[in-house]
Residue, then its C-alpha position, 0 to 999 in steps of 0.5 A: x595657536x597662541x592668543x598674542x599670536x592670533x591678536x598679531x595675525x587680526x591686527x596685520x590684517x587689519x591693517x593692511x586691509x585698511x590700508x587698501x581701502x584708504x588707498x582706493x578711497x572707500x575709507x574715509x580718513x577718519x575711519x581709516x585713523x580708527x582703524x588704525x587705533x585699533x590695530x595698535x591696540x590689539x597689537x599692544x594687548x597682544x605684547x602684554x599676553x606674549x610678556x605674561x606667557x614668556x614670564x610663565x615659562 
């Protein structure tokens, strides 16, 4: 599995888990926003790695 695919998967998993925890009121709003920010950063890093991999081919 490529690194960027792993980052996308972790990002999606964190987003879904964070949404489920927020809906059940286990996670407070500021922590949820922080988790979503982490998901965005991981997705962006995965996108950059994917573009670098495509340029090498």
